[in-house]
C-alpha angles and dihedrals in degrees: 000000000000120000125242095264093050092048090049093049090048089054092049092050091048091053092045092051092048091052091049092053096047118081103230114186130184107254120233112246120239119233094263093048092053089062089075089057091050090049092050094046093047093047099047097067089048092053090050089061092064119101119237092260092048093049091047090050091047090051092051089046091060088062090055089056091045092050092051089048091054089051090051090049098046097049096063090042089060097039092048091047090236095145122100113273094244092061103106131211091252091059091047091051089048092053093046091053091050092048091052092045096048103061090045092056090042090053091050091049089051091056093041090051089064091069111031102011094197092056091053091050092048091051089048092049091048088071089065087069090049092052091048090049091049094052103157124238131186116244090256093049092049090054092057 
């Protein structure tokens, strides 16, 4: 019986051989698909004009928007009772607190990144630890 490494390498070789046999061609973009390329090409030079502090602040600002989007997504999930039945009120309250806390810290990191860019990015990254710490469990999983 082959070991795990041998089985893995057999799978990698099988995929590689399959890809070598298939004739994979780059598809031609339709007119509406090429608009994304135009958008990307026109936006890249503009982003290159930003200073380091502005680009760091812009990066942190995208997290503010993302945090607000998660808030807007979670609220109808709770109101519409779309969550699994075993998700308790305590877990929902925990998530709501985190979703209020997140965009505020992201907004602060966006402003801080205008002055020392590294400090704003560190503050932004510190929330990763918060999200990891807040990993959500159902009531049943928390009891185990």
